N, C-alpha and C positions, 0 to 999 in steps of 0.2 A: 504494500500500500504506500502511495506517496503521501507526503505531508508537506505543509508549508515550511519554508525556511525559518529557522529560529535565530534569535540574536546571539551574538558572541562577544568577544572582548578585544581590546586594543591597548596601545601605549598611551601614556599620559606624559605631559610635559609641565606639570605644575606640582610643586611640593605639597600642595593640599590634596593631591590625589594619590597616585601609587608610585613606589620606587620603580625606576624604569631605565631603559637605554635612552640616552639623550642624543639628539642630533639637532643641529640648527636647521632652519629651513634652507633648502639646498638647491643646487643646480648650477648650470652655467648659462650666462646670458646668450640666448640665440639671436642671430641677426633679426632685426625687426621684420624683414620680409619673409621670415620662415614661420610665421604664425599660421593658424588654421585658415583655410579658405572654404567658402561655401561651395556646395556642389548643386546640381540640378535641383531646384526647390520642389519639383514635381516628384522626385524620387525619394523613396524611404531612405533615412539616413542612419548613422551608426554610432554617433558619439555616446560616450559613457558617462555615468554620474560621478564626478569628483569636482572639488573646488581647487583651483590651481593658479599658479603664476606662469603665464605663457612665456615670460621672458627668462624663466629659470629652468626650462627644459634643456637638457644637455645636448649640444650639437653633435653632428656626425652622422654618417650613413654606413653602418650603424654607430650610435654613440658607444665609445669604449671608455669606461670609467675605471681608472686604476684605484684599487683599494689596498691600504697597507695598515699594519698594526704598529702602534707606537711602542708598546711595552709587552710583547708576547713572552710567555714563559712555557716551558714544557708542561707544567701542571695545568695550564689553561687550554691545552691543545684540543681536547674533546669539545669543550664549550665553544671555542672559537670556530670549530667545525660546524656547530649548530648554527652559528651566526651566518657563516658563509653559505651554508646550504639553504637556509631560510631565504636569503636574498636571491640566490641563483635559481632556486626551484620555483620561485613565484614571480617576482619582477623580471628576472632573467629568462625564465622559461616562456612566459606568455607574451612578452614584448620584444621588440627589436632593439634591445639594449643589453650591453655586456658589462659585467663587473669582473675585472681581471686582477691578477697579481696576488693579493692577500698575503704578501710576505712582510718582512720587517721594514718599517719606514726609515728613510733618511730624511733630513730636513728639506732636501731638494725633491723628494718624491712628489709626483703629480697626483691629483685626484683626492679621494677621501682618506683622511687619517683617522683611524679608530683607536681610542684610548680606553684601556681597561681601568675602571675605577670603582670604588665603593661609595663615592660621594654623589650627591645629587644637587647640581647647581646649573642653572641655565647659562648658555654661552651667548656671546654677541652683545652689542650695545643696545641702546633703547629701541632702535628699530630693527635690530637683528642682522644688519648688513654685515658686520664683521664676523658673524658666526657662520656665514655660508661656506660650505666646503667647495670653493671654486675649483675649476679645472686645473689651475696652476698649483694646487696643493695646499699644504699646511701654512697657517699664518702664525708666526711666533712673536712674542713681545720681546722687549729689551733684555729680559732675564732668561730668555730661551724657552718660555712656557708656551705651549700650543694653545691658541685662542679659538680655534674653530674645529674642535674634534667632534667625531661621533663618540659620545661617552657610553661605554658599555659596562653595566653592572652585572657581572656574571654570577653574582651571588643573590640576585633578586629573589625575594620570597615568593613561593608558589605553593601554598599549603594544600591546595585541592588536588595536588598530584604527587606521585611518589618521588619525582625529581623536579628540578626547575627548568628542564628542557622546554616544556610547553610554554612557559612564560618568557624565556629568553627568545625563543623563536617568534612569539607574537610581538614582543616589544621591538625586535629587530625589523620585522616586516613593516610595522607602522613607521618607525623612524627613518628607514631608508626610503619610504614613500615621501617623507619631507625632503630627503636628499635629492630626489629627482623631480621636485617641483610641486608636490601636492600638499595642500593644507588640511586642517581639520574641517570636516564637514560642517561642524557647528560654527565655523567662522564665516559662513556664507552671509553676505551683508543683508539679504532679504529676510533672514530669520529675526523674528521679534521676541521669540521665547525659545526655551530649550537650547540655549547657546552654551551651557555648561561652562560658564566663565570665560568663554572666548569672545572677547569684545573688540575684535579687530586689532589686537595688540601686536600681531606679527605682521611685519612690513610686507605689503603686497602692492607693487606699483603697476602690475599688469594682471589684474584679477580676471579669471576666466572660470565660468561654471560649465561643467560638462554634465548635462542631465540634471535631474532633480535631487533634492536632499535625500541621502541614502544612509540609513542607520545600519545597513548590512555591510557598509564599506569598512575596510581596515583602518580608514582614516576618521572614523566616527567615534566620539566618546560615548555617546548615549547608548549605542548598540552594544557596547562592551561593558556595561554596568559600572561606569566610572563613578566613584563616590561623589555625592553632591550633584550628580547629573542624571542618574537613573535610580529607580527604586532599589533599595539595599537588597542584595542577594545573599543567600546562605553560602553559596559556593561561587563567588564572583569570578574567580579565575577561569571557570569553565565557559565564560562568555568572551574571553579574549580570543581574537581571531588569529588563526594560524595559516589561513589561506586567503587569497584574494577572492572577493566576491565577484559576481557577474558584472556589476557596475564598475568595479575596479579594473577588471580585465578589459572591458570596452573602452574605458577612459585611457588606460595605458596604451592600448593599440591605436587609439586616436592620436595621442601625443607623440608616440614613438614608432608607430607602425607595427605590423605583424612580422613574424619571422618570414624570411623570403621563401618563395615557392621552392619546393623540392628539398627543404632542410628536414632532416630526421633528428629529433631532439630528445634527449633522455629526460627522465622525470626530475633530474637535478639540473636541467638547463644546459647540458653539454651537447655539442653537435657531433654527429657521426660523419666522418669524412675520410678521404684518402689523399695523401700528399703525392702519391704516384699512381699512374694508371698502368704501370708495368705489370706483366703477369707475375703473380706471387706477392705483390705488394700487400701490406696489411692495412685494412681500414682501422680507424681508431677514433677515440673521443678527443675533442679539443674545445676551447672556447669558441663561441659562435661568431667569429670575427669576419666571416664571409670572404675568405680569400678567393679572388676571382669573381665575386658577385654571384648572380643567378646562374652563371655557367661555370662556376668554380669548383673547388675541391670539397665543398660542403653542400652541394646541391645534386639531387638525384632525380631521375625520371623513371616513371613506372608505366611504360606503354602496355596497354592491354591487361593491367593488373597482374603482370607475370614477372618480368625481370626488373631488377633495380640497377639502373644504368647511371654511372657517374656522368653528369651532364657535360656535353662537349667532347665526349670520348666514346669509344666502342668497348668500354670496360664495364663489367658487371660484378655485383656482389656474388661471391661463389663459395660453395661448400667444397673444400678440397677433396676430390675423388668421390664426392657424395657421401663422405664419412660422417654419419650422424651420431657418433659417440659423443656423449656429453663432454663439454669443454673443448671440443675441437675448434681451433681458431679459424675464423673466416678469412678469406683473401679476395683480392681483386684478380680478375682474369678476363681475357678477351671474350666478348659476348658470343657464345656458341649456341644459344637457344636450346640448351639441353637441360636435363633434369637437375644438374648441380646448381642451376641458377634460377630456379622457379620459386617465386615468393607470392604470397597473397595476403589480403586483409581478411582475416577470419575472426568473426565475433569481436568486432572492434566498436568503439564509441565514435559517433559522428557528431562533431562539436561545431556549433555555430556562434552567433553573436553573443558576446559576453562569456564564451566558453560553455554555454549550456548544451545539453546533449539531446539528440534526436531520440524520442521516447515513445513507446507504445503504451498508452494509458492502461495500467494494471495488467499488461500483457494480454489484452483482450483480443483473441484471435477470431475476429468476426470480419468477414469481407465488408469493406466500406468503413471500417474503424479509422477515424482520422488520427494521424500522429501529432505529436506536440513537441515543444521544447521544454526541458525540465533540468533542474540542477543535477549535475552528474553525480552518481552515487559511487561510494567506495573510494573517494579521492584521498581520504586520510591514510588509507593503507598504502597508497602510492608513494607517499613522501614520509611515512613513519612519524606523523605529527600527533598521534593520539595515544600517549602513554596511559597506563592504567592509573586512574585517579585513586589516590590514597584513601579518600573518603568513600570510595565505591561509586562515586558519581560518574555517569557516562560523559563522554565528550558531547558538546551540544551543537557543534557545527553540523549542518544538515547532511554533509557528505562524510560523516565521521567514521562509520563503522567498517572494519575490515570484513565483517561477516554479512553486512547488508547486501542483498542481491541486487546486482545491476543488470539482471537478465532482460529487463524491459528496454535496455539501452544498447543491446548488442546487435550488430549488423554485419553482414558478410558481402563483399564485393566479388562478383564473378566475371570471367572474361567476356561473357555475352552482354555486359553492361547492366546486369540486374543487381539490385541491392536487396538481399534476402534478410528477413527478420530472423535473428538467431544464427544458426549455422548455415553454411552454403547449401547444405542438403535439404533445408526446409522448403516447404512449398508455399511460403508466404513472402510476398515481394512488395516493396515500396511502389506506389502507383500514383499516376496523375490523371484526373478525369479529362483534362484537355490542356492545351498549351496557352489558354487565355490567361491574361494577367489576373491574379487573384485566385486561380483554381487551387483548392486545398488538397494536400497530399494525404493519402490513406494507404491501407494495406489491402491486398486481395490475393487470391490464388495466383501463383506464378504462371506465366504463359501468354499474357496479353502483350499487344504491341505498344502499349502505353506504360511500359515499365523499364525502359532503358534510360540510363544516365551515364554521364562521363565526368569523372572527377579530374580536372585539369586546371593548372595554374590557380589552385586554391578555390576554384569555383566548382559547384556541382551542376553541370549542364543537363537540361532536360533533353533527352535524345542524344545529340552529338554536340561537340564544341562549336559547330557552325549554326546551331539552331537559333541562337540569339535569345534563348530562354534559359533561366537559371532558377534554382531553388533559393528562395528568399525568406528571411524571417521578418515579419512586419515590425517596423520601428518608427519612432517619431521623425518628423521632418526636421531638417536643420533649424528652421525658423522656430520650432518648438523646443528643440533640445539644447541649443547653444545660447548662452546669455549674450545680450547685446548692451552696449553702453554708448553714451555720448560723452566723451571725455571721461570724467570720473563718476558720472551719473548712471546708475543702473536703470536701463529701460525695461528689459524683460529678463526674468530669471530662467535658468535652464530647467527643463522638465523631462520626465520620463526615465525609466530604468529598464534593463532587460528583465523580462518577467517569465515565470513559469506559465505553462499552458498555452503559450503562443503557438498557433498552427502554421507551419511552414507552407508556403504557396509557390506557385509558378509566377515568375515575373521577368520582364525584359532585363537582360543582363547589363550591369554597369560594373566595369572592372575594378573601380576603386571604392565600391561600397562594402563596408565591413559586414553589413547584415546579409551579404551574399558570399561571404568568405567562410570556408569550412576547413576543419582540421580533423584528421583521423587519429585517434588515440587507442593504442592497444598493441597487440603482438604482430610482429612480422613473421608469419608462419612459413616454414619451408615446405613447399609443395603440398602434398596430401598427408605428409607425415605429421605426427603430433610433436614437432620440433620447432623451436622458435629462436630468434636472435636474442641473446642473453648478455648481460654484463656480469661476469662472475663476481660473486661477493657484493653485488649491487654497487660496484665501483663507479665513482664519478670522477676518477682521476684522469687528468690529461694523459693521453697515450694508451689508455685502456683499449685492448683489442677485443672486439665482440666475439662471442663463441656461439656454437649451436648447443641447444639444451632442451631437455624435456619440457613440454608445455605444462605448467602447473595450473590448478584450479583451486581457489581463485588465483588469477594472474598476479604474480608479485611485481613490485616496482622494477626489479631487475629485468623483467621481460616486457616492459611497456615502453612505448615510444610515441612521441607526437610526430605526425607526418604532415608537413605543411604543403 
């Protein structure tokens, strides 16, 4: 049974609230000409709900943000790993933005400087300017003290859980949101109540609202049961958010873009690539820096849902000799169109606007049953964010449980262009009644001529890529979604958020519309064998070579990939 999303928890930047990781409002000033532009006002739009400073989005295509530690020690290695993973598996996984380095800082190190501390004191001057972690690195006073760190309290109390991993990850996620240009939701100027003490104290010279006020955002105080902001909770830490909400993902992708087409990304935000197309070269994980762009060494093509071809080459992902013994390392090889190079998307999630999943309501196998978009289930298990609560309280995030079934959100792509509900052997297929704009998708017995789709360049085309029709998630218009101002005067507030129960439709294709962009999340299955591409030990280390391994059920994080 589905249920509505529940509120969770986030970081706080006031001593009157909770001990936390501190970061000043952050980002790099982008050139004025690089702010958002409106698109066809007649088309459904894609912006997501966050309050931001458009001048503090980090520049670059993609932005590469160096991160370093001011005072790392061997004893803090595990907790520092939680911080890094929280950032890369959420902000870095869902957006076209890269956090690199994570070594020890020098005073000349560029990017964000992270300081481990047990103190709680805000940084920056009255308007926060000196606190921003600018691209040119740390700012030091005459005594050599860093004045613009991300302050990390690795001993933050988290009594609702057996360890403080949950709280460290949640605080990290919120504060790095500030670092890339996002403010508290309660700082929206149109709010006249529920501001949680946020009275515009944080300097914002280029305010931008993306969508409506969203308490499900990681940047919201109220949705995370902050003291003095929301009703007191017996177990407040279970409300702290460890994953980006749908609105956060939509806003992040609006500000920074999606991962480029053809990237295959791990649950920890690392890209699968190959530095050489020579026979026998090893594919491996690396930061998603897009060497060579969309035709480079981190971009793959999947013609006919069979081979995985490194774009711009005739080289395929290959199982050496067809050896399916567990932990056999994969290799690159000239595309031979043989059994060693056959891959397919079997029982995968199909994710649309805001990261929500294509869903069959209650698994209702009735011809004509319309499909919908819904919060993806089982995501906590993907990133190991849900430790056992010491109090026995369950995690409250709606995607929290490793055991909750996501069977209603599993789809299989076959070479004939059909999208089967469940396994590729099922006789239920995604169907469109017509190619008219607004036609709503449903399931029916496989075999009809109105059941072919083509997933290409991140769009799900109805029929073929030349049809001009795409699968679309209804979304507000730009004029409704994006705030407008005349100078410093707010004219219209942003409105709308990605919602559950939206029914995907057929619509004329627009290549730059986020509500027509789709991502496949799940296993890369080897042919008809119950073998998949795996990261041994769930490794997210640069240089990790993927292997072939038994497909497990439920699918562990080590066997899941985002395919863009």
